[in-house]
C-alpha positions as CSV (number, residue, x, y, z in Angstrom):
1,M,-16.6,6.5,20.4
2,T,-16.0,9.4,23.5
3,N,-13.8,12.4,22.9
4,V,-11.5,11.3,25.2
5,T,-11.1,8.1,23.3
6,I,-10.9,10.1,19.9
7,Q,-8.0,12.2,21.2
8,S,-5.9,9.2,23.1
9,A,-6.1,7.8,19.6
10,H,-5.1,11.1,17.9
11,R,-2.0,11.5,20.4
12,Q,-0.8,7.8,20.0
13,R,-1.3,8.6,15.9
14,W,0.9,11.7,16.0
15,I,3.5,10.0,18.8
16,T,4.0,7.2,16.3
17,G,4.3,9.4,13.3
18,I,7.0,11.7,14.9
19,I,9.1,8.7,16.0
20,A,8.6,6.7,12.4
21,V,9.1,9.8,10.0
22,P,13.1,10.7,10.7
23,F,13.8,7.4,10.4
24,L,11.7,7.0,7.4
25,I,13.5,10.0,5.9
26,W,16.9,8.8,6.4
27,L,16.1,5.4,4.6
28,I,15.0,7.2,1.5
29,A,17.9,9.4,1.3
30,T,20.4,7.4,2.2
31,D,23.4,6.5,-0.4
32,Q,22.9,2.8,0.6
33,P,20.0,1.7,-1.6
34,T,20.5,-2.0,0.4
35,A,18.9,0.0,3.6
36,F,15.9,1.1,1.4
37,V,15.3,-2.4,0.0
38,G,15.5,-4.0,3.6
39,L,12.9,-1.5,5.0
40,I,10.5,-2.7,1.7
41,A,11.1,-6.2,2.1
42,V,10.0,-5.9,6.2
43,V,7.1,-3.9,5.0
44,A,6.3,-6.3,2.6
45,L,6.7,-9.6,5.2
46,A,4.4,-7.3,7.5
47,A,1.6,-6.4,5.5
48,I,1.4,-9.9,3.8
49,W,1.0,-11.5,7.2
50,E,-1.6,-9.0,7.9
51,F,-3.2,-9.6,4.7
52,Y,-3.7,-12.9,5.4
53,R,-4.8,-12.8,8.9
54,I,-7.7,-10.9,7.1
55,V,-8.4,-13.1,4.4
56,F,-7.5,-16.7,6.0
57,F,-9.8,-16.0,9.0
58,D,-11.3,-19.1,8.9
59,R,-8.2,-21.4,8.8
60,A,-9.7,-24.8,9.2
61,A,-7.2,-26.4,6.4
62,D,-3.6,-26.8,6.8
63,A,-3.5,-26.2,3.1
64,Y,-3.6,-22.2,4.3
65,Y,-0.3,-22.8,6.6
66,W,1.3,-24.0,3.1
67,L,-0.1,-21.1,0.9
68,T,1.2,-18.5,3.7
69,A,4.5,-20.2,3.7
70,M,5.1,-19.7,0.0
71,G,3.9,-16.1,0.6
72,Y,6.7,-15.6,3.2
73,L,9.1,-16.7,1.0
74,S,8.2,-15.2,-2.0
75,A,7.6,-11.5,-0.7
76,P,11.2,-10.6,0.1
77,A,12.4,-12.6,-2.8
78,M,10.0,-10.4,-4.8
79,I,11.5,-7.2,-3.4
80,W,15.1,-8.6,-3.9
81,A,14.4,-9.1,-7.5
82,A,13.3,-5.7,-8.0
83,R,16.4,-4.7,-6.0
84,L,18.4,-6.7,-8.8
85,M,16.4,-4.3,-11.7
86,A,15.0,-8.0,-12.8
87,L,11.1,-7.6,-12.5
88,D,10.7,-10.8,-14.7
89,L,12.2,-12.6,-11.9
90,A,9.5,-11.2,-9.6
91,V,7.0,-12.5,-12.3
92,I,8.8,-16.0,-12.1
93,V,8.2,-16.1,-8.5
94,L,4.5,-15.5,-8.9
95,S,4.3,-18.3,-11.5
96,L,5.9,-20.3,-9.2
97,N,3.6,-19.5,-6.4
98,L,0.8,-20.1,-9.0
99,F,2.5,-23.9,-9.8
100,G,2.8,-24.7,-6.4
101,A,-0.7,-24.1,-5.4
102,G,-1.8,-25.9,-8.0
103,V,0.4,-28.9,-6.8
104,L,-0.9,-28.5,-3.7
105,W,-4.6,-28.7,-4.5
106,I,-4.0,-31.3,-7.1
107,V,-2.1,-33.8,-4.8
108,R,-4.1,-33.2,-1.4
109,Y,-7.1,-31.3,-1.8
110,R,-8.2,-32.3,-5.6
111,L,-11.7,-33.1,-3.8
112,D,-11.9,-29.9,-1.8
113,Q,-13.3,-27.2,-4.5
114,S,-13.5,-24.5,-1.4
115,L,-9.4,-24.3,-1.9
116,I,-9.9,-22.1,-5.3
117,A,-10.5,-19.3,-3.6
118,P,-7.8,-19.2,-0.9
119,I,-5.4,-19.9,-3.9
120,A,-6.9,-16.8,-5.4
121,F,-6.3,-14.7,-2.3
122,H,-3.0,-16.3,-1.8
123,M,-2.1,-15.0,-5.5
124,L,-3.9,-11.7,-4.9
125,G,-2.1,-10.8,-2.1
126,L,1.6,-11.2,-3.8
127,I,0.1,-9.2,-6.5
128,Y,-1.4,-6.6,-4.0
129,I,1.4,-6.3,-2.0
130,P,4.9,-7.2,-3.0
131,L,4.7,-6.6,-6.5
132,A,3.6,-3.4,-6.0
133,L,6.2,-2.5,-3.6
134,S,8.8,-3.8,-6.3
135,F,7.9,-0.7,-8.4
136,L,8.7,1.5,-5.5
137,V,12.1,0.0,-5.1
138,L,12.5,0.4,-9.0
139,M,11.6,3.7,-8.6
140,H,14.0,4.3,-5.9
141,L,16.7,3.1,-8.4
142,T,16.2,5.7,-11.2
143,A,18.3,8.8,-11.4
144,S,16.0,11.3,-9.5
145,G,14.3,8.1,-7.5
146,V,14.9,9.6,-4.1
147,F,12.9,12.7,-5.0
148,W,10.1,10.6,-7.0
149,V,9.8,8.3,-3.6
150,F,9.5,11.7,-1.4
151,F,6.9,12.9,-4.0
152,L,4.9,10.0,-4.0
153,V,4.8,9.4,-0.4
154,I,4.3,13.1,0.6
155,V,1.6,13.4,-1.9
156,I,-0.1,10.5,-0.7
157,F,0.1,11.3,3.0
158,C,-1.1,14.4,2.7
159,G,-4.0,13.4,0.5
160,D,-5.1,10.9,3.5
161,T,-4.6,13.3,6.2
162,G,-6.6,15.9,4.0
163,A,-9.6,13.2,3.5
164,Y,-9.7,12.5,7.2
165,Y,-9.9,15.9,8.2
166,V,-12.1,17.4,5.5
167,G,-14.4,14.4,5.9
168,R,-14.5,14.3,9.7
169,R,-15.5,18.5,9.3
170,W,-17.5,18.7,6.4
171,G,-18.6,15.3,5.2
172,R,-22.4,14.6,4.5
173,R,-22.8,12.3,1.4
174,K,-21.3,8.9,1.5
175,L,-18.9,8.1,-0.9
176,C,-19.0,4.4,-0.5
177,P,-21.3,3.1,2.3
178,A,-21.5,-0.3,1.6
179,V,-17.5,-0.9,1.7
180,S,-16.5,2.4,3.9
181,P,-19.4,3.9,5.9
182,G,-17.3,6.7,7.0
183,K,-15.7,8.1,4.0
184,T,-17.7,11.0,2.4
185,V,-17.5,12.4,-1.0
186,E,-16.3,16.0,0.7
187,G,-13.7,14.1,2.3
188,A,-12.5,12.4,-0.9
189,L,-12.6,15.7,-2.7
190,G,-10.6,17.6,0.3
191,G,-8.1,14.6,-0.1
192,I,-7.5,15.3,-4.0
193,A,-7.1,19.1,-3.0
194,A,-4.4,18.1,-0.1
195,N,-2.9,15.7,-3.3
196,L,-2.9,19.0,-5.5
197,T,-1.5,21.4,-2.8
198,A,1.4,18.9,-1.5
199,G,2.6,17.7,-5.2
200,L,2.5,21.3,-6.8
201,T,4.3,22.6,-3.8
202,M,6.9,20.2,-4.3
203,K,7.1,20.6,-8.0
204,A,7.7,24.6,-7.5
205,M,10.3,24.3,-4.9
206,F,12.2,21.2,-6.7
207,A,11.0,20.5,-10.2
208,S,10.3,23.8,-12.3
209,Q,11.3,22.0,-15.0
210,W,7.9,19.9,-15.0
211,S,4.9,21.3,-16.8
212,W,2.1,22.5,-14.6
213,S,-0.9,21.1,-16.3
214,R,0.7,17.4,-16.9
215,T,2.1,17.6,-12.9
216,A,-1.4,18.2,-11.8
217,L,-2.8,15.4,-14.1
218,M,-0.1,13.1,-12.6
219,I,-1.0,14.3,-8.8
220,I,-4.6,13.7,-9.4
221,C,-4.1,10.3,-10.9
222,I,-2.0,9.5,-7.9
223,G,-4.5,10.8,-5.8
224,I,-7.4,8.8,-7.1
225,A,-5.3,5.5,-7.0
226,G,-4.7,6.2,-3.7
227,Q,-8.3,6.4,-2.4
228,L,-9.4,3.3,-4.4
229,G,-6.4,1.7,-3.0
230,D,-8.1,2.7,0.6
231,L,-11.3,1.4,-0.5
232,F,-9.9,-1.9,-1.8
233,E,-8.4,-2.7,1.5
234,S,-11.7,-1.5,3.6
235,A,-13.4,-3.9,1.6
236,I,-11.3,-6.8,2.3
237,K,-11.5,-6.1,6.0
238,R,-15.3,-5.7,5.6
239,R,-15.4,-9.2,4.2
240,A,-13.5,-10.4,7.5
241,G,-15.2,-8.2,10.1
242,V,-12.3,-6.5,11.2
243,K,-11.6,-2.7,11.7
244,D,-7.5,-2.7,11.5
245,S,-5.4,-5.0,10.0
246,S,-3.4,-5.2,13.1
247,A,-2.1,-3.1,15.8
248,L,1.6,-2.9,14.8
249,L,1.5,0.9,15.1
250,P,-0.3,2.4,18.1
251,G,-3.4,5.0,16.5
252,H,-2.7,4.0,13.0
253,G,-3.7,0.3,12.9
254,G,-1.3,-2.1,11.2
255,I,1.1,-1.6,8.2
256,L,-1.6,-2.4,5.5
257,D,-3.5,0.6,6.6
258,R,-0.8,2.8,6.6
259,I,0.1,1.6,2.9
260,D,-3.2,0.9,1.3
261,A,-3.3,4.0,-0.6
262,L,0.5,3.5,-1.7
263,L,0.1,0.4,-2.8
264,F,-2.6,1.3,-5.7
265,A,-0.8,4.7,-6.3
266,I,2.6,3.4,-6.8
267,P,2.5,1.5,-10.0
268,V,0.7,5.1,-11.3
269,A,3.6,7.0,-10.2
270,Y,6.1,4.7,-11.5
271,G,4.6,4.9,-15.0
272,F,4.6,8.6,-15.1
273,A,8.3,8.6,-13.4
274,V,9.6,6.2,-16.5
275,G,7.5,6.8,-19.2
276,I,6.1,10.4,-19.5
277,G,8.0,13.5,-19.5
278,L,6.8,16.0,-17.6
């Protein structure tokens, strides 16, 4: 990749971010939680569409279309269940998907043993994307939910940026070459340092009542979860031989490329938000 191409990609990346960030801030901070839930539902739909594009790259059987149709209906339903603070309904939707996939297999494809893998990928997608995003909706609905969402998003995005630039400048030792050859140990450590810098700054400015040690522990756990989420999506894309989940966001790839770290970090942050006093 030439320097001109790299500079063009960086320019697109920053332009997209500058346009999107004010809108994102407004949606998180608005007094109308339904608007935020609507955004998350749209994100879930876009991300599950990208996920299916990656894992179902060989779409020979019409069973794939039945599975994806169930996914497109289920993703917003799970997000809305979280809006109602009824996560049990989201679990019911998951169970109905497994039941529906089982019926589809037995009725139409019982002699096709290869359909087990697509069913497994379908269920994985619903757990990986809308179920994880449901916890973000639940977090947003808590007493300090707006701050928690801002805290999580800033910590993760700063970590992503830190890992990228530190890895480019000082990266030498490969972190996980079989999955993502471009990621380095130095980049991962730079990401954690950026996580801590952003998170502890927010704690000092807006959450002075939090314990420094527990806050640092939480930030490190969130940062590690985010990097695992990044590697997880990289493994899925490598299996399909694609670089980006889509081209929906100029300079950034797809929606899934932007939220892959968040998807693993959200349940961790939610656990700290509701289960551990800081």
